C-alpha positions as CSV (number, residue, x, y, z in Angstrom):
1,I,21.9,149.7,57.2
2,L,23.2,148.8,60.6
3,S,20.2,146.7,61.8
4,K,21.9,143.3,61.0
5,T,25.1,144.2,63.0
6,G,23.4,145.6,66.2
7,G,23.9,149.2,65.3
8,V,27.6,148.8,64.8
9,C,29.3,149.5,61.5
10,L,31.4,146.4,61.0
11,Y,32.0,146.3,57.2
12,Q,33.3,148.6,54.6
13,E,30.1,148.0,52.5
14,Q,28.0,149.5,55.3
15,M,30.1,152.6,55.4
16,M,29.7,152.9,51.6
17,Q,25.9,152.6,52.0
18,M,25.8,155.3,54.7
19,A,27.9,157.6,52.6
20,H,25.5,157.0,49.6
21,K,22.5,157.5,51.9
22,I,23.5,161.1,52.8
23,G,24.1,162.1,49.2
24,F,27.5,160.9,47.9
25,T,27.6,159.0,44.6
26,L,28.5,155.3,44.5
27,D,31.8,156.2,42.8
28,E,32.5,158.6,45.7
29,A,31.6,156.0,48.2
30,E,33.9,153.5,46.5
31,I,36.8,156.0,46.6
32,L,36.1,156.4,50.3
33,R,36.2,152.6,50.8
34,R,39.5,152.3,49.0
35,I,41.0,155.0,51.3
36,V,39.8,153.2,54.4
37,G,40.9,149.7,53.0
38,K,44.4,151.0,52.5
39,K,44.4,152.7,55.9
40,K,45.3,156.1,54.4
41,V,44.6,158.1,57.6
42,D,45.8,161.4,56.2
43,E,43.4,161.0,53.2
44,V,40.5,160.3,55.5
45,K,41.0,163.6,57.3
46,K,40.1,165.5,54.1
47,W,36.6,163.9,54.2
48,K,35.5,165.6,57.4
49,Q,34.6,168.8,55.6
50,K,33.2,167.0,52.6
51,I,30.8,165.1,54.9
52,S,29.8,168.4,56.7
53,D,29.1,170.1,53.3
54,K,27.1,167.1,52.0
55,V,24.9,167.1,55.2
56,S,24.2,170.8,54.8
57,E,23.6,170.5,51.1
58,N,20.9,167.8,51.7
59,K,19.5,169.7,54.8
60,L,20.2,166.7,57.1
61,S,20.8,166.9,60.9
62,S,24.4,167.7,61.8
63,D,24.3,164.6,64.1
64,I,24.1,162.4,61.1
65,G,27.3,163.9,59.7
66,D,29.0,163.5,63.2
67,V,28.1,159.8,63.4
68,L,29.4,159.1,59.8
69,W,32.6,161.0,60.5
70,K,33.2,159.1,63.7
71,I,32.7,155.8,62.0
72,L,34.9,156.8,59.1
73,E,37.7,158.0,61.5
74,D,37.6,154.7,63.4
75,S,37.4,152.6,60.2
76,A,40.6,154.3,58.9
77,N,42.6,152.4,61.5
78,Y,41.0,149.0,60.8
79,S,38.2,147.8,58.6
80,F,37.4,144.7,56.5
81,N,34.9,144.2,53.7
82,A,32.1,141.7,54.4
83,S,33.5,138.8,52.4
84,H,36.9,139.2,54.0
85,S,35.3,139.3,57.5
86,F,33.2,136.2,56.9
87,S,36.2,134.3,55.6
88,Y,38.3,135.2,58.6
89,A,35.5,134.4,61.0
90,A,35.0,130.9,59.4
91,L,38.8,130.3,59.4
92,A,39.0,131.4,63.1
93,A,36.2,129.1,64.1
94,C,37.8,126.1,62.3
95,T,41.2,127.0,63.8
96,V,39.9,127.2,67.3
97,Y,38.1,123.9,66.9
98,L,41.2,122.1,65.6
99,K,43.5,123.7,68.2
100,F,41.4,122.4,71.1
101,K,40.2,119.1,69.6
102,H,43.4,118.0,67.9
103,P,46.2,120.1,69.5
104,K,49.1,117.8,68.5
105,E,48.2,117.8,64.8
106,F,47.4,121.5,65.0
107,F,50.8,122.5,66.4
108,L,52.6,120.0,64.1
109,A,51.1,121.8,61.1
110,L,52.2,125.2,62.5
111,L,55.7,124.0,63.2
112,K,56.0,122.5,59.7
113,M,55.0,125.9,58.2
114,S,57.5,127.8,60.4
115,R,60.3,127.3,57.9
116,H,58.5,129.4,55.4
117,E,58.1,132.4,57.8
118,P,60.4,135.5,57.6
119,D,61.7,134.6,61.1
120,P,61.5,130.8,61.4
121,I,63.4,130.7,64.8
122,G,61.1,133.4,66.3
123,E,58.0,131.6,65.0
124,I,59.1,128.3,66.6
125,S,59.7,130.1,69.9
126,K,56.1,131.5,69.9
127,I,54.6,128.1,69.0
128,Q,56.6,126.3,71.7
129,K,55.4,128.7,74.4
130,E,51.8,128.0,73.3
131,M,52.3,124.2,73.3
132,Y,53.3,124.5,77.0
133,H,49.8,125.4,77.9
134,F,48.5,122.3,76.2
135,G,50.9,120.0,78.0
136,I,52.7,119.2,74.8
137,K,56.5,119.2,74.8
138,L,58.7,120.1,71.8
139,L,61.3,117.4,72.1
140,P,64.9,118.3,71.1
141,P,66.4,117.4,67.8
142,H,68.1,114.0,67.7
143,V,70.2,112.7,64.8
144,V,68.6,109.3,65.1
145,K,65.0,110.0,66.4
146,S,64.3,113.1,64.4
147,K,62.9,113.1,60.9
148,A,63.7,115.8,58.4
149,D,60.6,117.7,59.4
150,F,58.7,117.9,62.8
151,S,56.9,114.7,63.7
152,I,54.6,113.5,66.4
153,E,56.3,111.2,69.0
154,N,53.9,109.6,71.5
155,N,52.2,112.6,73.2
156,D,54.8,115.2,72.1
157,I,56.4,116.6,69.0
158,R,60.0,115.9,67.9
159,F,62.0,118.8,66.4
160,G,62.8,118.4,62.7
161,L,66.4,118.5,61.7
162,L,65.8,120.7,58.7
163,S,64.5,123.5,61.0
164,I,67.8,123.7,62.9
165,K,69.3,127.0,61.7
166,G,71.9,126.5,59.0
167,I,70.9,123.0,58.0
168,S,69.8,122.5,54.3
169,D,67.9,119.7,52.5
170,K,70.9,118.7,50.4
171,S,73.4,118.3,53.3
172,L,71.0,116.4,55.5
173,A,69.7,113.8,52.9
174,K,72.6,111.4,53.2
175,L,72.7,111.7,57.0
176,L,69.0,110.8,57.2
177,N,69.5,107.8,54.9
178,F,72.5,106.6,56.9
179,K,71.2,106.7,60.4
180,T,70.1,103.6,62.3
181,E,69.1,103.0,65.9
182,H,72.6,101.6,66.5
183,S,74.7,104.5,64.9
184,G,77.8,105.2,67.0
185,K,79.3,108.6,67.5
186,F,82.2,108.1,65.1
187,Q,79.9,106.6,62.5
188,I,77.8,109.8,62.7
189,F,80.9,111.9,62.3
190,E,81.7,110.0,59.1
191,A,78.2,110.3,57.8
192,A,78.4,114.1,58.3
193,N,81.6,114.1,56.2
194,E,80.0,112.0,53.5
195,A,77.0,114.2,53.4
196,G,79.2,117.2,52.9
197,I,77.9,119.0,56.0
198,N,80.2,121.9,56.8
199,I,82.1,121.2,60.1
200,G,80.9,124.5,61.6
201,V,77.2,123.6,60.8
202,F,77.7,120.1,62.1
203,C,79.2,121.4,65.4
204,S,76.2,123.7,65.8
205,L,73.9,120.7,65.3
206,I,75.8,118.9,68.1
207,Q,75.6,122.0,70.4
208,A,71.8,122.1,69.7
209,G,71.7,118.6,71.3
210,A,71.1,116.5,68.2
211,L,73.7,114.0,69.3
212,G,72.2,113.3,72.8
213,G,72.8,110.0,74.5
214,F,76.6,110.0,74.6
215,S,78.5,110.3,77.9
216,Q,80.6,113.3,76.9
217,S,79.3,116.8,77.1
218,R,78.2,118.7,73.9
219,T,81.2,121.0,74.1
220,K,83.5,117.9,74.3
221,I,81.7,116.2,71.3
222,V,82.1,119.4,69.3
223,Y,85.9,119.3,69.9
224,E,86.0,115.6,69.0
225,A,84.1,116.3,65.7
226,Q,86.7,118.9,64.9
227,L,89.5,116.5,65.9
228,W,88.0,113.7,63.8
229,N,87.9,116.0,60.8
230,I,91.7,116.3,60.9
231,L,92.5,112.6,61.2
232,T,93.5,110.4,58.2
233,E,91.3,107.5,57.1
234,K,93.9,105.1,58.5
235,E,93.9,106.9,61.9
236,K,90.1,106.8,62.0
237,I,90.0,103.0,61.4
238,E,92.5,102.6,64.3
239,C,90.3,104.8,66.5
240,I,87.2,102.8,65.8
241,K,89.0,99.5,66.7
242,I,89.5,100.6,70.3
243,A,86.5,103.0,70.6
244,E,84.3,100.8,72.8
245,Q,86.9,100.0,75.4
246,N,87.7,103.7,75.7
247,D,84.0,104.9,76.0
248,H,84.2,106.5,72.6
249,D,86.3,109.3,74.0
250,L,88.4,110.4,71.0
251,V,90.9,112.4,73.1
252,A,91.6,109.4,75.3
253,I,91.7,107.1,72.2
254,I,94.4,109.2,70.5
255,K,96.5,109.3,73.7
256,K,96.2,105.5,73.8
257,L,97.2,105.1,70.1
258,K,100.2,107.4,70.7
259,E,101.5,104.8,73.2
260,S,100.5,101.8,71.2
261,K,102.5,99.9,68.5
262,N,101.4,97.9,65.5
263,E,102.3,94.2,64.7
264,K,105.7,95.4,63.4
265,G,106.5,97.2,66.7
266,K,106.2,100.7,65.2
267,P,104.0,103.5,66.8
268,I,100.5,103.5,65.4
269,I,100.7,107.3,65.4
270,K,104.1,108.8,65.3
271,E,105.2,111.6,67.6
272,S,105.6,114.0,64.7
273,R,102.1,113.3,63.6
274,I,100.8,113.8,67.1
275,E,102.4,117.3,67.1
276,T,100.8,118.1,63.7
277,I,97.4,117.1,65.1
278,R,98.0,119.1,68.3
279,S,99.0,122.2,66.2
280,K,96.0,121.9,63.9
281,T,93.5,121.6,66.8
282,E,95.1,124.2,69.1
283,L,92.4,126.8,68.6
284,Y,89.6,124.3,68.7
285,R,91.0,123.0,72.0
286,E,91.1,126.6,73.4
287,I,87.4,127.1,72.5
288,Y,86.6,123.8,74.2
289,N,88.5,124.8,77.3
290,K,86.8,128.2,77.5
291,N,83.3,126.9,76.7
292,K,83.4,123.9,79.1
293,A,83.8,126.4,81.9
294,N,80.3,127.7,81.1
295,E,78.9,124.4,79.7
296,S,75.3,125.0,80.9
297,F,75.2,128.5,79.4
298,A,76.8,127.3,76.2
299,N,74.1,124.7,75.8
300,W,71.4,127.3,76.5
301,F,72.9,129.8,74.0
302,Y,73.0,127.3,71.2
303,E,69.6,125.9,71.9
304,K,68.1,129.4,71.8
305,S,70.0,130.7,68.7
306,L,69.7,127.5,66.6
307,L,66.2,126.2,67.6
308,G,64.3,129.2,68.9
309,Y,63.6,127.7,72.3
310,T,65.5,125.9,75.1
311,Y,64.8,122.5,76.6
312,G,67.7,122.0,79.0
313,K,68.5,124.2,81.9
314,T,66.7,127.6,82.3
315,L,68.5,130.9,82.8
316,I,67.3,130.7,86.5
317,D,69.0,127.3,86.8
318,I,72.2,128.7,85.3
319,F,72.4,132.0,87.2
320,S,71.0,131.0,90.6
321,E,74.6,130.5,91.8
322,Y,75.3,134.2,91.2
323,K,72.0,135.6,92.4
324,S,69.4,134.0,94.8
325,G,65.7,134.6,94.7
326,L,65.4,134.9,90.9
327,M,61.8,134.7,89.6
328,N,60.5,133.8,86.1
329,S,58.3,136.2,84.1
330,Q,55.1,134.3,84.8
331,V,55.6,134.7,88.6
332,I,56.4,138.4,88.2
333,S,53.4,139.0,86.0
334,S,51.0,137.5,88.6
335,S,52.8,139.2,91.5
336,P,51.0,142.1,93.3
337,K,51.9,145.7,92.9
338,G,54.8,146.7,95.1
339,R,56.5,143.3,95.4
340,K,60.3,143.3,95.2
341,I,61.5,141.1,92.3
342,S,64.7,139.7,90.8
343,M,64.8,138.3,87.3
344,V,67.3,137.0,84.7
345,G,66.5,137.3,81.1
346,F,67.6,138.4,77.6
347,L,66.8,141.2,75.2
348,E,65.6,140.7,71.6
349,E,65.8,144.4,70.9
350,D,68.1,147.2,72.1
351,A,66.9,149.1,75.2
352,Y,66.0,152.7,74.4
353,T,65.8,156.0,76.3
354,G,63.1,158.6,76.2
355,V,61.5,161.5,78.2
356,S,58.2,161.1,80.0
357,K,55.5,163.5,78.9
358,A,54.2,164.3,82.4
359,K,57.3,165.1,84.4
360,K,59.8,165.4,81.5
361,T,61.9,162.7,83.4
362,K,64.4,160.7,81.3
363,Y,63.8,157.0,81.4
364,C,65.2,153.8,80.0
365,K,62.8,151.1,78.7
366,M,63.4,147.5,77.7
367,K,61.6,144.2,77.3
368,I,63.2,141.3,79.3
369,L,62.4,137.8,78.1
370,D,62.9,134.4,79.6
371,E,61.7,130.9,78.7
372,F,58.1,131.6,80.0
373,G,57.3,135.1,78.7
374,S,58.4,138.7,79.0
375,V,58.4,141.6,81.4
376,D,58.6,145.3,80.6
377,C,61.3,147.1,82.6
378,L,61.7,150.8,83.2
379,I,64.4,152.9,84.9
380,F,63.6,156.5,85.7
381,N,66.5,158.8,86.4
382,E,67.2,162.5,85.5
383,K,70.8,161.6,84.8
384,L,70.5,158.1,83.4
385,E,73.9,158.1,81.7
386,E,75.6,158.6,85.1
387,S,73.3,156.3,87.0
388,K,74.7,153.2,88.7
389,S,71.3,151.5,88.0
390,L,72.7,150.5,84.6
391,N,75.6,148.2,85.3
392,N,77.9,147.8,82.2
393,G,75.9,150.3,80.2
394,L,72.7,150.4,78.2
395,P,71.6,146.8,77.3
396,K,71.5,145.7,73.7
397,A,69.8,142.9,71.8
398,K,71.0,139.4,72.8
399,N,72.4,140.7,76.1
400,I,71.7,138.6,79.2
401,V,70.7,140.8,82.1
402,I,69.8,140.4,85.8
403,I,67.3,143.0,87.0
404,T,66.1,143.9,90.5
405,G,63.3,146.3,91.2
406,T,59.6,146.7,92.2
407,K,56.6,145.3,90.4
408,M,54.2,148.0,89.3
409,E,50.9,147.7,87.4
410,D,52.2,147.0,83.9
411,A,56.0,147.0,84.3
412,V,58.9,146.5,86.7
413,F,60.5,149.7,87.9
414,A,64.1,148.6,88.2
415,D,66.8,149.6,90.7
416,L,69.5,147.7,88.9
417,V,70.0,146.2,85.4
418,A,73.3,144.3,85.2
419,I,74.5,143.0,81.9
420,Q,76.1,139.5,82.4
421,D,79.5,138.9,80.8
422,H,79.0,135.2,80.1
423,K,80.5,134.5,76.6
424,V,80.2,131.6,74.3
425,Y,82.9,131.1,71.7
426,T,81.6,129.9,68.4
427,K,84.3,130.8,65.8
428,L,88.1,130.5,65.6
429,S,88.2,134.2,64.7
430,E,86.9,135.0,68.2
431,I,89.8,133.2,69.8
432,K,92.3,134.8,67.4
433,K,90.9,138.3,68.1
434,E,91.2,137.7,71.8
435,K,94.8,136.5,71.5
436,D,95.7,139.5,69.3
437,S,94.2,141.9,71.9
438,L,96.4,140.5,74.7
């Protein structure tokens, strides 16, 4: 039965044949296969005595029963039928061939399918990390260069606009039809309005870097988009007239129009209207002023949350001014046991506490991720809640942390895990809540 697989029971059919060989009926063997196929571990345990009884009944060696039970016990955790195994093997062989012979097309296909996964953003993150090892870049989304879906661009792959979190087919159709290689910033603002793209979604698209190539920062362009949304059609026309000579800086343009007069000698924008604009954009302006203080982190935050990966500055770039000697996860993973390390990263899941089996010592465990991979981090302390090792409390999902400690075999034993208080303001409600708490 096992001669074709080198003495190893690979398939459910072999297990059925073995069960039949020692005396079970084919129906009983099929019941056994179903239990294994559905990984019903508790049901499998009931068969230990049945096998022993059947071996005794047929006066076979007890060793035969022991071998079958061991195979059954192992198969209960993972076992395929033969046709399933052959199909997977063939698919794996084709996949490996395509991945190494045609990597761009292979990763393009994976990225295009990511939108249909339960966690599209997480899937893109995994694929992008794999692309790195093949020397293929995932280029950022661009309102002019990007297509609706992912596309090959020279030796790299360009991010598809429809895979930006919050963007739908319907809202993007007009924008894609409108864009040209010569589209200006204000034209794109108008196209977004015509396409019916929600201003919040459009601002997220900007923060993800889809409007690259303009001299203003992303945070500034977000504020300008919100400001543009408040202007009347007549005011927009006046802004476009003098856009080029004012470097398309909408704030500077409105200030210019405030001081300018039309052919009749009247102000192009009255003082009362300026006050109305100022009042309607007050909270947007506050968000801009707060976020521009952490511009690099705001860009990183939006890239990560909207695209699943980051392409601008890394966390080390951003946090090096606060902590020197920071290492990325790849360097830490390849470091020798006993090396002192420092790392900045983020959590995808809450940290949790437990008690070690050996010494009954309480510990805190967390997985710290950065742009290159992940590192398991542990803190051992009998009085963990009172420990100064956890600065700002037990880390939770999405927290940015800086850790220092010692590299051990499979993890870092941390001396300090400090939650960073960098904040990105994404909603008006956050500013209002902060105002109310003062």
